[in-house]
C-alpha positions as CSV (number, residue, x, y, z in Angstrom):
1,M,-13.4,69.4,-314.9
2,E,-9.8,68.0,-315.2
3,I,-9.6,65.2,-317.1
4,K,-6.8,63.1,-316.3
5,T,-7.4,59.7,-318.3
6,Q,-8.8,58.8,-321.7
7,K,-11.0,55.5,-322.3
8,F,-10.9,53.8,-325.3
9,I,-13.7,51.4,-326.0
10,L,-12.8,48.9,-329.0
11,K,-15.4,47.4,-331.1
12,L,-14.4,44.1,-332.7
13,F,-14.3,43.2,-336.4
14,P,-17.6,41.6,-337.2
15,E,-16.0,38.4,-338.7
16,I,-14.8,37.9,-335.2
17,M,-18.1,38.2,-333.4
18,V,-19.9,35.5,-335.8
19,K,-17.4,32.6,-335.1
20,G,-17.8,29.9,-332.8
21,S,-17.3,30.6,-329.1
22,S,-13.7,28.8,-328.9
23,A,-12.5,30.7,-332.1
24,K,-14.1,34.2,-331.0
25,R,-12.4,33.5,-327.5
26,Q,-9.2,33.0,-329.2
27,M,-9.3,36.1,-331.5
28,V,-10.1,38.2,-328.7
29,G,-7.3,36.8,-326.4
30,Q,-4.9,37.3,-329.4
31,L,-6.0,40.9,-329.8
32,Y,-5.9,41.3,-326.0
33,N,-2.2,40.4,-325.8
34,N,-1.0,42.1,-329.0
35,L,-2.5,45.5,-327.4
36,L,-0.7,44.7,-323.8
37,T,2.7,44.3,-326.0
38,M,2.3,47.2,-328.0
39,L,0.6,49.6,-325.5
40,G,3.5,48.6,-322.9
41,R,6.0,50.3,-325.0
42,F,4.2,53.5,-324.1
43,S,3.7,53.4,-320.3
44,D,3.0,50.6,-317.8
45,E,0.0,53.2,-316.8
46,I,-2.0,52.2,-319.7
47,T,-4.6,49.4,-318.5
48,V,-6.3,47.0,-320.8
49,K,-9.5,45.2,-320.0
50,K,-10.8,42.0,-322.1
51,F,-14.5,41.3,-322.6
52,S,-16.7,38.9,-324.7
53,D,-17.5,41.6,-327.2
54,K,-15.1,44.5,-326.8
55,I,-11.8,45.6,-325.3
56,E,-11.3,48.7,-323.2
57,V,-8.1,50.8,-322.8
58,V,-7.6,53.4,-320.3
59,S,-4.5,55.7,-321.2
60,P,-3.0,58.5,-319.4
61,I,-3.7,61.9,-321.0
62,A,-0.1,62.3,-321.9
63,Y,-0.1,59.3,-324.3
64,V,-3.6,59.7,-325.8
65,V,-2.5,60.7,-329.2
66,E,0.0,57.8,-329.6
67,V,-2.4,55.3,-328.3
68,R,-5.6,56.4,-330.4
69,Q,-3.2,56.2,-333.8
70,L,-2.0,52.6,-332.7
71,L,-5.3,51.5,-331.8
72,L,-6.6,52.8,-335.4
73,D,-3.7,50.8,-337.1
74,T,-4.4,47.6,-335.1
75,P,-5.6,44.7,-337.2
76,G,-9.1,43.2,-335.4
77,I,-10.4,46.3,-334.4
78,E,-13.7,47.9,-336.4
79,Q,-14.4,51.0,-334.0
80,V,-12.7,52.9,-331.7
81,L,-14.9,55.0,-329.1
82,E,-13.2,57.7,-327.2
83,A,-15.2,58.0,-323.9
84,L,-15.2,59.6,-320.5
85,Q,-15.8,56.9,-317.6
86,F,-17.9,58.1,-314.6
87,D,-17.9,55.6,-311.7
88,N,-20.7,55.3,-309.0
89,M,-23.4,56.6,-310.8
90,H,-26.8,55.3,-309.1
91,T,-29.8,57.3,-310.4
92,L,-31.0,59.2,-313.2
93,D,-30.6,62.6,-312.0
94,E,-26.6,61.7,-311.5
95,M,-26.6,60.8,-314.8
96,K,-28.3,63.5,-316.7
97,V,-26.4,66.3,-314.9
98,K,-23.2,64.7,-315.9
99,V,-24.0,64.0,-319.2
100,G,-25.2,67.8,-319.7
101,E,-21.9,68.9,-317.9
102,V,-19.8,67.1,-320.6
103,M,-21.8,67.4,-323.9
104,H,-23.8,70.5,-323.6
105,K,-21.0,72.4,-325.9
106,T,-22.1,70.0,-328.4
107,I,-25.5,70.6,-329.2
108,E,-25.4,74.5,-329.2
109,D,-27.2,75.6,-332.4
110,K,-27.6,71.8,-333.5
111,T,-30.5,69.0,-333.3
112,F,-29.7,66.3,-331.3
113,V,-30.7,63.0,-329.9
114,V,-29.7,60.6,-327.2
115,R,-28.9,56.9,-327.8
116,A,-28.1,54.6,-324.4
117,K,-26.7,51.0,-324.3
118,R,-27.3,49.3,-320.5
119,T,-25.5,46.3,-319.3
120,G,-26.6,45.1,-315.8
121,S,-29.6,45.2,-313.6
122,H,-31.2,48.7,-313.1
123,A,-34.7,49.8,-312.3
124,F,-35.3,51.6,-315.4
125,R,-35.0,50.9,-319.2
126,S,-32.4,52.2,-321.8
127,T,-35.4,54.4,-323.2
128,E,-35.6,56.1,-320.0
129,L,-32.8,56.7,-319.5
130,E,-32.3,58.3,-323.2
131,Q,-35.6,60.4,-322.5
132,T,-34.2,61.6,-319.1
133,V,-31.1,62.9,-320.4
134,G,-32.3,64.2,-323.5
135,G,-35.4,66.1,-321.8
136,Y,-32.9,67.6,-319.2
137,M,-30.5,68.7,-322.0
138,L,-33.5,70.1,-324.1
139,A,-34.5,71.9,-321.0
140,T,-31.4,73.5,-319.5
141,Y,-29.2,74.2,-322.5
142,P,-29.2,75.9,-325.8
143,S,-30.1,74.0,-328.8
144,K,-32.4,73.4,-332.0
145,G,-34.4,70.9,-330.4
146,V,-34.5,67.2,-330.4
147,D,-34.7,65.1,-333.9
148,L,-35.2,61.5,-333.4
149,H,-34.4,60.6,-337.1
150,N,-31.6,63.2,-338.7
151,P,-30.0,65.0,-335.5
152,E,-27.4,66.6,-336.4
153,V,-25.4,65.3,-333.1
154,T,-26.2,62.0,-331.6
155,I,-25.1,61.7,-327.9
156,R,-23.8,58.3,-327.0
157,I,-23.9,56.9,-323.6
158,E,-23.0,53.2,-322.0
159,L,-24.2,52.4,-318.8
160,I,-22.3,49.2,-317.4
161,N,-23.8,48.5,-313.9
162,N,-23.1,51.7,-311.8
163,Q,-20.2,53.1,-314.4
164,L,-21.2,55.6,-317.0
165,N,-19.5,56.0,-320.3
166,I,-20.2,59.3,-322.3
167,I,-19.0,58.7,-325.7
168,T,-16.8,61.8,-326.8
169,Q,-15.7,60.5,-330.2
170,K,-16.1,57.5,-332.6
171,Y,-13.5,56.4,-335.6
172,L,-13.4,53.5,-337.7
173,G,-10.7,50.9,-336.9
174,L,-8.7,49.1,-339.4
175,S,-11.0,45.8,-339.3
176,G,-9.2,42.3,-340.0
177,F,-8.2,39.8,-337.9
178,P,-5.7,40.2,-335.0
179,L,-2.3,39.6,-336.2
180,G,-1.1,36.1,-335.1
181,T,-4.4,34.1,-335.8
182,Q,-3.9,33.2,-339.3
183,G,-0.2,31.9,-339.6
184,D,2.7,33.3,-341.1
185,I,3.6,33.9,-344.6
186,L,6.6,34.9,-346.4
187,S,6.4,38.2,-348.6
188,L,8.2,38.6,-352.0
189,M,9.2,42.1,-351.3
190,S,10.5,44.5,-353.9
191,G,9.5,47.6,-352.2
192,G,7.4,49.1,-355.0
193,F,3.7,49.8,-354.8
194,D,2.5,45.9,-355.2
195,S,4.5,44.4,-352.9
196,T,4.0,46.8,-350.1
197,V,0.2,47.1,-350.5
198,A,-0.1,43.0,-350.8
199,S,1.8,42.7,-347.4
200,Y,-0.3,45.4,-345.9
201,L,-3.2,43.2,-346.6
202,T,-2.1,40.3,-345.4
203,M,-1.0,42.1,-342.0
204,K,-4.7,43.3,-341.7
205,R,-5.8,40.1,-342.1
206,G,-4.1,38.6,-339.3
207,I,-1.1,36.8,-341.0
208,K,2.3,37.5,-339.4
209,T,4.0,38.7,-342.5
210,H,7.7,38.3,-343.0
211,F,9.8,39.7,-346.1
212,I,12.1,38.4,-348.4
213,F,14.3,40.2,-351.2
214,F,16.0,39.4,-354.0
215,N,19.1,41.8,-354.3
216,L,19.7,42.3,-357.6
217,G,22.9,44.6,-357.1
218,G,22.2,47.7,-355.4
219,V,22.8,48.6,-351.6
220,A,20.6,51.6,-352.2
221,H,17.7,49.4,-353.2
222,E,18.2,46.9,-350.1
223,I,18.3,49.7,-348.1
224,G,15.0,51.0,-349.3
225,V,13.2,47.8,-349.2
226,K,14.3,47.6,-345.4
227,Q,13.1,51.0,-344.9
228,V,9.5,50.4,-346.2
229,A,9.7,46.7,-344.4
230,L,10.5,48.3,-340.9
231,Y,7.8,51.0,-341.7
232,L,4.9,48.6,-342.4
233,W,5.6,46.4,-339.4
234,S,5.8,49.4,-337.2
235,K,2.6,50.4,-338.1
236,F,0.5,47.5,-338.4
237,G,2.6,44.7,-337.1
238,S,4.6,45.5,-334.0
239,S,3.0,43.0,-331.8
240,H,4.8,40.3,-333.2
241,R,8.7,39.8,-334.4
242,V,9.2,38.7,-338.1
243,K,12.3,38.5,-340.4
244,F,13.8,40.0,-343.2
245,V,15.7,37.9,-345.3
246,S,18.0,39.4,-348.2
247,V,19.0,36.9,-350.9
248,P,22.2,37.9,-353.4
249,F,20.7,37.4,-356.7
250,D,23.3,38.6,-359.0
251,D,24.8,35.3,-360.0
252,V,21.4,34.2,-360.3
253,L,20.8,36.8,-362.9
254,T,24.2,36.1,-364.7
255,E,23.1,32.5,-364.9
256,I,19.8,33.1,-366.4
257,F,21.6,35.2,-369.1
258,R,23.8,32.4,-369.8
259,S,21.4,29.6,-369.9
260,T,18.0,30.9,-370.8
261,H,16.3,32.0,-374.1
262,E,15.8,35.9,-373.8
263,S,11.8,35.6,-374.3
264,Y,11.7,33.3,-371.4
265,M,13.9,35.4,-368.9
266,G,11.2,37.3,-367.3
267,V,9.6,34.3,-366.2
268,T,12.3,32.1,-365.6
269,L,13.6,34.8,-362.7
270,K,10.3,34.7,-361.1
271,R,10.4,30.9,-361.0
272,L,13.5,31.1,-359.3
273,M,12.5,33.4,-356.7
274,L,9.6,31.7,-355.8
275,L,11.7,28.5,-355.8
276,A,14.4,30.5,-353.5
277,A,11.5,31.9,-351.2
278,Q,10.1,28.3,-351.0
279,K,13.8,27.0,-349.7
280,V,13.5,29.9,-347.1
281,A,10.1,29.2,-346.1
282,N,10.7,25.9,-345.5
283,E,13.4,26.7,-343.0
284,M,11.1,29.0,-341.2
285,Q,8.5,26.5,-341.2
286,I,6.1,28.9,-342.9
287,D,3.3,27.3,-345.5
288,A,2.5,30.4,-348.1
289,L,4.0,32.7,-350.1
290,L,3.0,36.4,-351.1
291,T,3.6,38.1,-354.2
292,G,2.1,41.5,-355.2
293,E,1.3,40.6,-358.5
294,S,-2.0,41.5,-360.6
295,V,-3.2,39.6,-363.6
296,A,-1.8,40.8,-366.8
297,Q,-0.2,44.1,-365.5
298,V,3.1,42.9,-367.5
299,S,4.1,40.0,-370.0
300,S,4.9,37.8,-367.0
301,Q,1.6,38.1,-365.0
302,T,-0.7,36.8,-367.9
303,L,-2.9,33.8,-366.9
304,R,-0.6,31.2,-368.6
305,N,2.6,32.8,-367.5
306,L,1.6,32.8,-363.7
307,A,0.6,29.2,-364.2
308,L,4.1,28.5,-365.4
309,I,5.6,30.5,-362.8
310,D,3.6,28.6,-360.0
311,Q,4.8,25.3,-361.5
312,V,7.9,25.6,-359.7
313,T,6.6,25.2,-356.1
314,N,4.3,23.5,-354.2
315,K,3.6,26.2,-351.5
316,L,0.4,27.9,-351.5
317,I,0.8,31.4,-353.0
318,L,-1.5,34.3,-352.2
319,R,-2.1,37.1,-354.9
320,P,-4.6,39.6,-352.9
321,L,-3.8,42.2,-355.8
322,A,-4.8,39.8,-358.6
323,T,-8.0,41.7,-359.8
324,M,-6.8,45.0,-358.6
325,N,-5.7,47.9,-361.1
326,K,-3.0,50.3,-360.6
327,P,-5.3,53.3,-359.3
328,E,-6.7,51.1,-356.8
329,I,-3.5,49.9,-355.8
330,I,-1.9,53.6,-355.6
331,E,-4.8,54.8,-353.6
332,I,-4.3,52.0,-351.0
333,A,-0.8,53.1,-351.0
334,N,-1.7,56.5,-350.4
335,K,-4.0,55.5,-347.3
336,I,-1.6,53.4,-345.4
337,G,1.5,55.9,-346.2
338,T,3.7,54.0,-348.8
339,R,3.0,55.7,-352.0
340,H,6.3,58.4,-351.4
341,F,8.4,55.2,-350.3
342,A,7.4,53.1,-353.7
343,E,7.9,56.4,-355.8
344,S,11.2,57.0,-354.4
345,M,12.5,53.2,-354.6
346,P,15.8,52.8,-356.9
347,E,15.0,50.6,-359.4
348,Y,17.3,48.0,-360.4
349,C,16.0,46.4,-363.3
350,G,17.6,43.1,-363.8
351,V,15.9,41.2,-366.8
352,I,14.8,43.2,-369.8
353,S,13.4,40.5,-372.2
354,K,13.3,41.4,-375.8
355,N,10.2,39.9,-377.4
356,P,9.1,38.4,-373.9
357,I,6.7,35.6,-374.0
358,T,3.0,36.2,-372.9
359,H,1.4,32.6,-373.6
360,G,4.5,30.4,-372.7
361,S,4.5,26.6,-373.4
362,Y,5.0,24.4,-371.0
363,K,7.3,22.1,-372.6
364,R,9.4,25.2,-373.8
365,M,9.3,26.0,-370.0
366,E,10.5,22.7,-369.0
367,R,13.4,22.6,-371.8
368,E,14.7,26.0,-370.4
369,A,14.2,25.1,-366.5
370,K,16.9,22.1,-367.2
371,R,19.7,24.4,-368.7
372,F,19.8,26.5,-365.5
373,D,22.6,25.3,-363.0
374,Y,20.7,25.1,-359.8
375,K,23.7,25.2,-357.9
376,V,24.1,28.8,-358.3
377,L,20.5,29.2,-356.6
378,D,21.3,26.7,-353.8
379,K,24.3,29.1,-353.2
380,A,22.1,32.3,-353.3
381,V,20.3,31.0,-350.5
382,E,22.9,29.7,-348.4
383,D,24.4,33.3,-348.6
384,A,21.1,34.8,-347.6
385,V,21.3,37.0,-344.3
386,S,18.2,37.1,-341.9
387,I,17.5,39.8,-339.3
388,H,14.5,40.9,-337.6
389,V,12.6,43.9,-338.8
390,D,13.0,45.7,-335.5
391,D,17.1,45.5,-335.7
392,I,16.7,47.2,-339.4
393,L,18.0,50.4,-338.3
394,D,20.9,49.2,-336.3
395,D,21.8,47.0,-339.2
396,V,21.5,49.6,-341.8
397,T,23.5,52.3,-339.8
398,T,26.3,49.5,-339.0
399,N,26.3,47.9,-342.9
400,T,26.1,51.4,-345.1
401,A,29.1,52.9,-346.7
402,I,27.7,56.2,-345.8
403,E,29.6,58.1,-343.1
404,V,27.3,59.5,-340.1
405,V,27.9,63.0,-338.8
406,K,26.9,63.8,-335.4
407,E,28.4,67.2,-335.1
408,L,28.1,70.0,-337.4
409,N,30.2,73.3,-338.7
410,D,29.4,76.4,-340.4
411,D,30.2,74.9,-343.7
412,M,27.6,72.3,-343.9
413,I,24.1,72.3,-345.0
414,V,21.3,70.1,-343.2
415,I,18.8,68.8,-345.7
416,D,15.8,67.8,-343.9
417,I,14.1,65.3,-345.8
418,R,11.3,64.1,-343.7
419,A,8.0,64.5,-345.3
420,E,6.3,66.5,-342.6
421,D,6.5,70.2,-342.8
422,D,8.6,71.3,-340.2
423,T,12.3,71.4,-340.7
424,I,15.2,70.7,-338.2
425,E,16.7,73.6,-336.4
426,T,20.6,73.6,-336.5
427,S,23.5,75.6,-335.7
428,C,24.5,75.6,-339.7
429,K,22.5,76.4,-342.6
430,S,19.6,73.9,-343.1
431,I,17.0,73.5,-346.0
432,K,13.8,71.3,-346.7
433,I,13.7,69.0,-349.4
434,P,11.0,66.0,-348.9
435,F,12.5,62.6,-349.7
436,H,10.4,61.9,-352.8
437,K,11.4,65.2,-354.0
438,L,15.4,64.4,-353.1
439,K,16.0,62.9,-356.5
440,S,15.2,66.0,-358.9
441,E,16.0,68.8,-356.2
442,F,19.4,67.7,-355.3
443,K,20.6,68.3,-359.1
444,K,20.0,71.9,-358.6
445,L,21.9,72.3,-355.7
446,D,25.4,74.1,-355.6
447,Q,27.6,70.7,-355.9
448,N,30.8,72.7,-354.3
449,K,28.6,72.6,-350.9
450,E,28.8,69.5,-348.5
451,Y,25.3,68.4,-347.8
452,L,24.0,66.4,-344.7
453,L,20.7,64.4,-345.2
454,Y,18.5,64.3,-342.0
455,C,15.5,62.1,-341.0
456,E,14.0,61.0,-337.6
457,K,15.3,57.4,-337.6
458,G,18.4,57.8,-340.1
459,I,17.0,54.7,-342.4
460,M,15.4,57.3,-345.1
461,S,18.6,59.7,-345.2
462,Q,20.9,56.7,-345.4
463,L,19.0,55.2,-348.2
464,H,19.1,58.5,-350.5
465,A,22.4,59.5,-349.6
466,Q,23.7,55.9,-351.0
467,Y,21.0,56.3,-353.9
468,L,22.8,59.9,-354.7
469,R,25.7,58.1,-354.6
470,D,25.1,55.8,-357.0
471,A,22.7,57.4,-359.3
472,Q,24.1,61.4,-359.4
473,D,28.0,60.4,-358.3
474,A,27.1,62.8,-355.3
475,K,30.4,62.5,-353.1
476,N,29.5,65.5,-351.1
477,V,26.5,63.7,-349.5
478,R,26.8,62.4,-345.6
479,V,24.0,61.6,-343.0
480,Y,23.5,63.4,-340.0
481,R,22.3,61.7,-336.8
482,P,22.4,64.1,-333.5
């Protein structure tokens, strides 16, 4: 039996199904449109059908791996069922033979049970369909027998009028609401564990998440944050275009050192970031801001200091990590694939307060705030640069100082910094150092050689080449993009 297409049945997030009919219809419609946008990038041969309680996707076999992963990473989907579809099935005998043909190898030396769902008008009940198929497979193929309560294998079939769907695999989806159903938010991104996980959580909840980055003086840091923003968008949010805003904050930092008492510097910096983010959000007509802050992790995150920080803005501020501890946050970062990005992110510590206040005074904060020259902040916002996240690759490769090499010679050594196990084959020597180990391993290499960093899209290689230039004065590093 040659299979040319793969069918996916998408079960919707339960919170969608309990909404009123209007809200449910709107959410299902949004998910349907999101899938059309994203799957259309693979092939126009992929079909998407919308029902009141599910969505069906049929893909050519050539795209199954990519389509499956996309569906598993799409907010709004509770379960992804893989099914084989057979049309014009009219009798129980036809159905039992077809199920046996497809599923008999799964029950060898195992107990099994058949579970069936029907939609439409038939001359038999679902239990009769289960008994007929189960009895036929028990009599025709080797197994350890039927077990109705604790089977090792559950054969799932769905009959929609005369269309038989045999479920071959079942996966848990991302859940959450379809992206675009819950409005927009502006995420304050540093590229570390907290801000990336917070951004993922709002995307999962169906919120269109834009990014704002406050540059405290590092090209490599900005490239790194752009890299992880592009990763999050590509994996969980590519159904919608979002923006990445970079705000130059080094002059703001200088003004903080001039005007602010050292114990209030950390809180002041956070307040000014929120104030700048509010100005940008107003221009973008966004109602809420997002931060990765968690209560009491550091001095600026005690409840009193968070209250002092929030005082500066009238925007709604979401902090989805507020009650999480660091191991919980790292576990999510592991799951979504951002841990290595966070661990290798260059750090630019702008304000290290001596004896930072942990229980700030409202009156003292008011006095400190009055000494700051807000023209400096206005100028920083005025000089902010905004691009669409999907334009980051072109932006990084055009604006970075690191030279890009397209052709190799025998004296060069290519370092493949991708996290995957495979290493690029080149006409010169190539070695493997995953990007999260590059900082420590590069020092051990012969510094008289010329090294070219390689990754699939060229963003990570730009980031880490710039970092090696800044941190280790490695002038023998460039980027390879064939």
